[in-house]
N, C-alpha and C positions, 0 to 999 in steps of 0.2 A: 297045453296046460297053462292056466293062469296062475302066476306066482305072486301076484300083487293085488291087494285090496284097493279099489279105486274109491276115493272119497268124493261123494257127489257134491257138485257146486250148485248153489241155489240159482234159480232164475230170478235175476234182479229186475226191479221195476224201472230202472233207469240205465242209461248208457253214458259213457264218458267220451268226449272228443277232445282234440287238441285245443279247441277254443275255450274249454272249461278250466276253471281254477280249482286246485286241490290243496288242502291243508292237511298235513300228516304229522301226528304227534304221538309220543309215547316212548316205548322201548327202542333199543338199537335196531330192532327189526323194522320199525316204522321208518327209520332213517334209510335202511337198505332199499325199501320199496320207493321211498322218495327219490333216492339217488337214481334209480332206474327211470322214474318218471321224468326227471330232469334230463337224463341221457337221451331220452326220446323226445325232448323238446316240449314237454308239457309244462304248463305254468303251475309250479308247486312250491309251497313254503313248508319247511319241516323243522320241528323241534327248536323254536326260538328260545325256549327256556333250557335247552340242552336235553339230553336223554333222561327221561323220567319213567320209572318202572311201575310205580303204584298208581292206580286210577284215582284215588281220592285227592292227593295233592295236585295231580295233573288236571283233573276236572275243576278243582278249586281255583287254580291259576287261570283257566279259561273263563270261568265265571267272573272272577275278579276283573279280568280284562274287559269283558262285556259291560260290567257295571262301573268301570273306571274307579275301582275301589282304592282306598289309600294303601300305600305300601306299608306292610307290617314292620314297624320299627323294632319289634322284639326279636326279629329273625335275622338281623344282621350279625355277622361275626367276623373276627379278624384272624387270619392264619397266614403265616409266611409272608408278612408284610403286605398282604392283599386283603381286600374286603369281599366277603361272599354273603349270600342270602340263602337261608334254609329252604326257600321255595323253589330254588333253581339248582341245576347241575353246576359243578365247579368250573365249567367252561364259561360261565357268566360271572364276571368279577370286575373289580376296578381298584384303583389305588387309594380311593377315599370313599367314605360313606356317601357323601353328597353325589359323587360321580356315579356310584352304583345305583343310588336312588333314581337319578335322572335316567340312567340306562334302563332300569326296570319300568319306569313310566313310559319311556319310548317303546319298550317291548309290549307293554299293555296296549298302546295305541296301534302298533303293528298287528298284534294278534286280533284285536277287535275288528280292524278293517278286513283282515283276511277271513275271519269268520263270517262277516257280513257279505263278502263278495264271492266266496267259494261255493261251487256247486256240490263238492264232496268233502266231507271231513272224515279222515281215517284216524281211528283211535286204536292203538295197540297197547294192551295191558300186559305187564310182565310178572307181577307178584302181588300176593295178598297180604304180605307181611309189612306192617306199617311201623315206622319209627316215630316216636313222639318225645318231645322235650319234657322236662319235669313240669313245665307249665301246662302240659296237655296239648301243646301246639304240634300238629303233624308236620313232618319234614319230608321234603322230596329227596334230599341228599344229606348224608351225615358229615360231609366235608372233612373226613379223617379225624373227627373229634373223638374224645374218649368215650368208650361204650357206656360207662356208668352214668352219663348225663342223659341217656335215652332209655325209653322203655320200648320193647318190641312187642307189638300186638298183632293178632290175626284179625283181618277185616273180613266179616262175613259177606256172603253174597248180598244180603239185604242192605247192609251198610253201604256197599258200593252202589247198589241200585238207587238208594235214597239220594246220594250225592249226584248221580247221573240225572235223576229226575229234576233236581234243582237247576243243574246246568242246562238241560234240555229246554226247560221252561223259559229261561232267559234267552237262550240261543234263538228259539223260534219266534220270540218277539221281534228280533232284529234281522233274522233271515228265515222267513217262513218256508222257503223253497229248498233249503239245503238238505242234502241226503247225508246220512251218517253210516259209516262202515266200521263195525267193531271187530277186532281180532284179538286173539291171545297169542303172545309171543311164544314160538317154539324153543326159545333159548331157556335152558334149564338152570335154575338157581340152586345148584347142588350144595353151595356153601351153607344153605339153610338145612341141608340134609336131603337125601333122596326121597324118603317118605314125605317129609315136610314140603318139599317142592311139589309133589303130586297133590297134596292137600291144598296147597296154595293155588295151583293151576285149576283145581276143581272148583274153587270159589269163583275164580274169574270166569270159567266156562258157564257156571250156573248163572252168574250175573249177566253175562252176554246173552245167554239164552232167554232169560226173563225180559231183558230190555228189548230185544228184537221182536219178541212176541207181544210186547205192550204197544210199540209204536210202529206204524206202517212205513215210516221213512227211516227206520233204523234197521240195518241189515248185518248179518254175520258172514264173515269170510273165514273159512276153515284152514287158515295157515298152520295152526297148531296140529290139526289132524293130518294134514297132508304130509308134514315132515315126520310125525311120529307113526303114522299108519301106512303111508305109501312108501316112504323112504326109511324103512326100518333097518338101517345099517349104519354103523359108525363111519363108514367111508364117506358119508354125506355130512360129516362134522369136521370142524377144525381139530387141531391136535389136542385142544383142551377137552374134546368130546362133549362140549357144552353148546358151542355156537355152530349153527348150520354153516357149511362152507359155500363157496361160490356156486358150485354145481347145484346144491339144494336151493339156494336163493333164486337161481335162474329158473329152476323147475317150478317153484311157487309163483314166480313172476309170470311165467307162461300161462299158468292156470288163472291167475288174476286177470291178465290181459284178455284172454279169451272170454272171460265172464263179464268183464266191466266195459271194455272199449266198443265203440261203434265199429262197423265193418270198414268204414273209410279210414279210421285211425289205425286199425290193424294192418291195413294195406300200406299206409304211410310208414308205420313202424318197420315193415319188411323192406320198404324202399330205403329207409334210413340205415338199416343194417347193411345193405349192399353198398350204399354210399360211404359209410364209415369204414367198411372193409377196404374199399378202393383208396380212400384217403390214407389209411394206415399202411397200405402197400408201399414198400421201399424197393426200388429197382437197384440192381448192381451198379448201373450208371444212370444217375438221375437226369443227366443232361442229354442222354441218347434221344434221337429223333422219335423213336417208337414210344419211349416213356413220356416224352413231352406231349405227343398226340393223346396218349392215355390221360394225362393230367388235364388237357384241354377239354376232353369229353367229360371227365369227372367234374370239372368246373362248370360246364354247361348244365350238367345234371343238378349240381348244387344250387345254381342260380334258379333253375326251374322249381326245385323244392322249396327254395327260400320264399316263394310266394305263399307257402302254406305254413311254414314254421321258420323260426329265426335261425339262420345258418350263416350269419355274418362272420363269425370267427372262423368257420370252416372255409368260407370263400376267401377270406383274408390269407389263410395259410396256403391255400392252393395257388393263389396269385403270387405269393412269395416264391413258391417252388417252380413256377414257370420261368424259364430263362428268356 
């Protein structure tokens, strides 16, 4: 008897190899996927503006980077003797306004270059609830400021689509060949309310569905559906019952890898799993003759794989452990 619904994964018109660059931005789920890409030695840049949950400020940041737009002077704020900007997560800060402005300009250049050079852009949307200042300016992060200086608005699917269309138009001028993968984060924003979270996610799902039906090079990956429909159990969540745990993230990663990677990259990933397992092995006596031979063979294997991916740090560690 089958006790589980299997979420179908689309047949994508592209495949990703270790020689391709990936740019992953959005919610913390985007960061989890990027971390796994880096673990398997893919070239991946993730969340240079920090974790951003709402698609509108996220896409506006990317569009501004491509256009090399001026940094909005009205979005700087000071908190706890540090300077922040409402377009970014609080992990992006400086000790002075000038320093932060320079940092944001450098980030724009980095983001523009990554968007121009990447084969795949992964966008993970987290919420449809948008916070705005009294001036009407949308913020990506409230930076622990008083609630009464913001208004909380629900962004419709159409509003999200409109901002995406503007971003897409600018992106394609500068990188016509880039593929875009849109996802909805399975992390639930229950502080908005359980019902409100479902309404919020529905707008994101509708926006993603409309976007991927409009553009041939925009694709949807069902991370949200995999967690909520295949892994319908709180044992796949952290203690907060909101964030998917390591087991759930690994499950989604496996689905992602099978759907996106070339056969050669899948084989290489399996080889890396075995290599990393060997490197992590710690013998009772590291200096024993048998273990030293094991390390020598592991080093030979790492050197061989280093011709395909960068394993310099792993090779350095193995050489240190050889007596």
